[in-house]
Every structure is written in C-alpha cells, then in structure tokens.
C-alpha positions in Angstrom: 37.4 17.6 45.7 38.3 20.7 47.9 38.8 19.6 51.4 38.5 21.8 54.7 38.1 18.9 57.3 41.4 18.8 57.9 45.4 18.8 57.5 45.6 15.0 57.5 43.6 15.2 53.7 46.6 15.9 51.5 47.8 14.1 48.9 51.2 13.5 47.8 52.6 15.3 45.1 54.4 13.8 42.5 57.7 14.9 43.8 56.8 12.7 47.1 56.0 9.9 44.5 58.9 10.1 42.7 61.1 9.9 45.8 58.5 7.0 47.3 59.5 4.9 44.2 63.0 5.0 44.4 63.6 5.1 48.2 66.2 2.3 49.3 64.4 0.1 52.0 65.3 -2.7 54.1 63.4 -4.3 57.1 63.3 -2.0 59.7 62.4 -4.4 62.8 66.0 -5.5 62.0 67.0 -1.5 62.0 67.9 -2.3 58.6 65.8 0.2 56.5 68.9 3.0 55.6 66.2 5.7 54.3 64.6 5.3 57.8 67.5 5.2 59.9 69.1 8.0 58.4 65.3 10.1 58.6 65.4 8.6 62.6 69.3 10.4 62.8 67.4 13.6 60.7 64.5 14.1 63.2 66.2 13.7 66.3 68.7 16.6 65.4 65.8 18.6 64.2 64.0 18.5 67.6 67.3 18.6 70.3 66.5 14.9 71.4 69.3 12.0 71.3 66.9 9.4 69.1 63.8 9.4 67.1 61.7 6.1 66.5 59.5 6.2 63.1 55.8 4.8 64.0 52.8 4.5 61.5 50.6 7.3 63.6 50.7 9.7 66.5 48.4 8.5 68.4 50.4 5.3 68.4 53.5 7.0 69.3 51.8 9.2 72.0 50.3 5.4 73.5 54.4 4.6 73.8 55.3 7.7 75.1 52.6 7.3 77.9 53.8 3.5 77.9 57.7 4.3 78.5 57.4 6.9 81.2 54.1 5.1 83.3 53.3 1.7 84.8 50.1 0.3 85.8 48.6 2.3 88.6 50.7 5.3 87.5 49.3 8.6 86.6 49.4 11.1 83.8 48.3 14.9 84.1 46.5 16.2 80.9 44.3 18.7 79.4 40.8 17.9 79.6 40.7 18.4 75.8 44.0 17.3 74.7 44.8 14.6 72.0 46.2 12.0 74.7 43.2 12.3 76.6 40.6 13.1 74.6 41.1 11.6 71.5 43.1 8.4 71.6 40.5 5.9 72.5 41.5 5.9 76.3 44.8 3.6 74.9 46.7 4.8 77.8 44.2 3.3 80.5 43.0 0.2 78.8 46.1 -0.5 77.3 48.8 0.6 79.9 46.6 0.3 83.0 47.7 4.7 83.2 45.2 6.7 85.0 44.6 10.1 83.2 44.4 13.1 85.8 42.9 15.3 82.8 42.5 19.1 84.1 41.0 22.3 82.5 42.4 23.8 79.6 42.8 27.5 79.3 41.8 29.7 76.9 45.1 30.3 75.6 45.6 26.4 75.2 47.7 26.0 78.3 47.3 24.2 81.7 47.3 26.6 84.5 50.5 25.5 86.1 49.1 26.5 89.9 46.2 23.4 89.2 49.2 21.6 88.0 51.0 21.3 90.9 47.8 20.9 93.1 46.8 17.9 91.3 50.6 16.1 91.8 49.5 13.5 94.3 51.7 13.3 96.9 53.7 9.9 97.8 51.1 7.6 99.8 50.3 4.0 98.9 46.4 5.6 98.6 47.0 7.3 95.6 48.1 6.9 92.3 51.7 7.7 91.6 52.1 10.9 89.0 54.5 10.3 87.0 54.0 12.1 83.6 53.0 15.8 82.8 51.6 15.4 79.1 51.1 18.6 76.7 50.6 20.1 73.6 52.0 22.3 71.1 49.4 23.4 68.9 46.3 23.4 70.9 43.3 23.8 68.4 45.5 25.6 66.2 47.1 27.9 69.3 50.5 28.4 69.7 51.9 27.9 73.3 54.4 30.2 74.4 58.1 28.5 74.9 58.5 30.6 78.5 55.4 28.3 79.3 56.7 25.3 78.9 60.4 26.5 80.6 58.1 26.9 83.4 56.4 23.7 83.4 59.2 21.9 82.9 60.8 23.5 85.5 57.9 22.5 88.1 57.4 18.8 86.9 61.6 18.7 87.4 60.8 20.0 91.0 58.5 16.9 91.5 60.7 14.0 89.7 57.9 14.1 86.8 58.6 13.4 82.9 57.3 15.8 80.6 56.5 14.5 77.2 55.0 16.9 74.3 52.4 16.0 71.7 53.8 17.7 69.2 51.2 16.8 66.2 51.7 20.2 64.7 54.9 21.7 66.3 56.2 22.5 62.7 52.9 25.1 62.3 54.2 26.2 65.6 58.0 26.9 65.1 56.6 28.3 61.4 54.4 30.8 63.3 57.0 31.9 66.0 59.5 32.0 63.1 61.8 29.9 65.0 63.3 26.6 65.1 61.7 23.3 66.1 64.4 22.2 68.6 63.7 25.5 70.5 60.4 24.2 71.6 61.4 20.4 71.9 64.3 19.9 73.0 64.3 20.2 77.0 61.4 17.7 77.0 61.7 14.3 78.0 59.9 13.0 74.7 58.4 14.6 71.8 55.4 13.1 69.3 56.0 15.1 65.9 53.4 14.3 63.3 54.2 14.2 59.5 50.9 12.8 58.4 49.1 16.6 59.1 50.0 20.2 57.8 53.8 18.8 56.5 51.4 16.5 53.7 53.3 13.1 54.1 50.8 10.5 53.7 51.5 8.4 56.6 53.8 8.7 59.7 54.7 10.2 63.0 58.2 10.2 65.4 58.6 9.8 68.8 62.0 11.6 69.8 63.8 11.0 73.2 66.7 9.9 75.1 68.7 6.9 73.4 67.5 5.1 76.7 64.1 6.5 76.3 63.9 5.3 72.7 65.1 1.7 73.1 62.3 1.0 75.4 60.3 2.5 73.3 61.2 0.1 70.3 60.3 -2.4 72.6 56.5 -1.0 73.3 56.7 -0.7 69.4 56.4 -4.2 68.8 54.1 -4.9 71.7 51.5 -2.5 69.8 52.2 -3.7 66.5 54.2 -0.7 65.2 57.1 -2.8 63.7 57.2 -1.9 59.6 59.4 -3.6 57.3 60.1 -2.0 53.8 59.0 1.5 55.6 61.2 3.5 53.9 59.2 4.3 51.0 57.3 6.1 53.7 60.4 7.7 55.3 61.4 9.1 52.1 57.8 10.7 51.9 58.5 12.6 55.3 62.3 13.6 54.3 60.8 14.8 51.2 58.2 16.9 53.4 61.0 18.2 55.4 63.3 19.3 52.9 60.0 20.9 50.8 56.9 21.6 52.4 58.3 23.1 56.1 58.7 26.3 54.6 54.7 26.1 53.2 53.3 26.6 56.5 53.3 29.8 56.9 51.3 30.3 53.6 48.6 27.8 55.1 48.4 30.3 58.3 47.8 32.8 56.0 45.2 31.3 53.9 43.2 30.9 57.6 43.7 34.5 57.8 42.3 35.1 54.3 39.3 32.6 54.9 39.0 34.1 58.3 38.3 37.6 56.8 35.9 36.7 54.3 33.8 34.3 56.4 33.3 37.6 58.9 31.6 39.4 56.0 29.1 37.2 56.0 26.3 37.7 58.9 25.0 34.5 59.1 28.4 33.3 60.9 29.7 33.7 63.9 33.6 33.7 63.5 35.3 32.5 66.5 39.1 32.1 65.7 41.6 31.5 63.2 44.9 30.1 64.5 47.6 28.8 62.3 46.1 26.8 59.9 42.6 26.3 62.0 39.3 28.5 61.7 36.5 28.0 63.9 33.0 29.3 63.0 29.7 28.6 63.9 25.8 28.4 61.7 22.8 29.4 63.7 22.0 26.0 64.6 22.7 22.2 63.6 20.0 22.0 61.1 21.6 24.8 59.3 25.3 23.5 59.5 24.1 19.8 58.4 22.5 21.1 55.3 24.8 23.6 53.9 27.4 20.7 54.2 25.1 18.6 51.8 25.0 21.7 49.6 28.6 21.9 49.5 29.2 17.9 48.9 27.6 18.6 45.6 30.0 20.9 44.9 32.7 19.2 45.5 33.8 21.0 48.6 34.0 19.1 51.8 33.7 20.6 55.6 32.3 18.5 58.9 28.8 18.9 58.9 26.9 21.0 62.4 26.7 24.4 64.2 30.2 24.6 65.1 32.3 23.7 62.2 36.5 23.5 62.1 38.4 24.5 58.6 41.5 23.8 58.3 44.0 25.5 55.4 46.9 23.0 54.0 48.8 22.2 50.6 45.7 21.3 48.8 44.1 24.3 49.6 44.2 27.5 47.2 43.2 31.0 47.4 41.2 30.1 44.5 39.7 27.1 46.5 39.2 29.7 49.3 37.0 32.2 47.0 34.8 29.0 45.6 34.0 28.0 49.5 32.7 31.2 50.2 30.6 31.5 46.9 29.0 27.9 47.3 28.8 28.8 51.2 26.4 32.5 50.4 24.7 30.2 47.7 24.0 27.3 50.4 22.7 30.1 52.8 20.3 31.9 50.7 18.7 28.7 49.5 
C-alpha cells in the first residue's frame, strides 16, 4: 500500500525493530527506565531546553503544556487553524477550563503580531487573564522564519506571557533551513516535538522546557493518563529515528517538489502549494475527488477523498511510488 495521507503512517524498519527488541527498560513512572531517561536528556539538549518528558502523543504533549502554563479561566492566544486549537478536540477548554483566543493565520503560517498585541487582554476582572501565546513550526508544511519567532517572543515577554511552540514537524523546519532544531526552539518557554510523523517512529512525542516546568508537567501527565511503564522500547525507536532518519527529511522535501512538478502537468488539477513534505491540490469537485480516491484504493494507493487533497511524502514513499501514483491518477481522471 502506498499511503500519501500523512507522514504518521510509516512502518518501523528492521533496524528500528531490532533496537526496540533489545532496549533496556524499567518503570518510567518511577523514573526507572534507562532508555527513556537517556533519551529525555538527549532531546532536552537537542532543543536547547533544560528537561524533556516522553508522552504518547503530540496532542497530549500540547495539552499538558497548556495545562501547565494556564489555570482555569486563563486564556491562550492561538492561530485559528493551529493544531492546539482546531485539531485537538477542545481539550484545553474541556479539561483545563482554558479559554482560547483564536486569531487569523497569515498566508505564511504566522500570526500578525500587531493583532496578537491587540488581543492581549488588560488586567481587569471583566476579562480572562491572557497567559500564553501558542505558535507552530511548521504550519501546513510552511516553515516560519526564526526572525519572526524572535519578535513574537519579545512581544510576549513585554506582556508577561509565556510562549509555547507546537513543533510537531520542527525537524522538517530545521532540515528545510539547514539549521539545528535548537536554533528554532531554545528561546521558547516550552516546546512539543513529535517523532511519529516524518521522523518515522511508531509512537511518541516529547514536551521540553525548564526543570521547574517539566516537574509540574509530570503531574499533569499522570492526571491525563500519559504515564507509561516499560516504554523504553518506544524510546529506543525514537533514538534510532534521531540517529538515522533526521538526515532523510531533505529527501522527503525533494520528493514533494518532484510530486508537484508531475501533478502540474495534469490539466484537470489545481496544484496549490508544496512546502517541506506536504503538497496540496484540488480536483474540480468533490465527486471527482471521491471517485479518484476509490479508484486509487483498488490499486493499493491511499489518498484522502474530496475536492481538496493533502499529499504527504515520507520515509515509505519512493520516486517509483510517486510515478505509479501519477500513472494511476491519470487513468482515474480519464475513466
């Protein structure tokens, strides 16, 4: 099966499976898993933060960050289309009583800082307390420049706000700019990084921050059910991904560009963008999109069904796979 729906669909390779099988493990809730402990130190250093904490998912990592920064009745400023607001089931509001203040996301994936400043509420009992600015890198595959983050953090500090980075694909952002992850993440108050997307691990994210912040976050992790036991087998997979798969992200980005050039030759499609490992295009209508998706499924090719489609390149997508997809796509449009 060739699966373009997301970079979360990758399968562990044999090398990754081997290190998982041989991992030294212990009870992580007690702090006894040596593989996790070593990996948390490694990721903290990688992000330029003091501490890191392994959690099952990026959604839980972001939720714990919001719960750690904000209390009930507090507010966080966030992009209208950002993951922490739009794609995480309202967890912060439902479980933490935290009010989101969503604002429009600019074309480049950033938030207009003039608008952010206007949305910071005054210290008045009529209003929720604005506590946090939540940002992303990447957003819909778009890499946001570090100079923007510097300005955003400066603005937040002027107003006594913490700043969280949802860095689900921050490794892609670093690879695209040929810089280290640390150069992007070191000045944030907290950072969530995901290893089950382009990095190719089967499970796992980490929340990174100061020593005090992570100490408090561990209590929230326990409360929301994120404490795992012998999870060193997962940490071993993540460690393998860091050592072996980070260097392959640039190839995924190149694959997305190659895919874009092939799609642009098909008159029936409107190709919208290709950023890092993500590509967006549109069929003429929903019916065509659904029919094409059904045809491709019979050829063991998976895409999301509908008029507007996101394609994501990853470790398990080769140039040969792309050529086969293009061939079958053309056949489906002719049928």
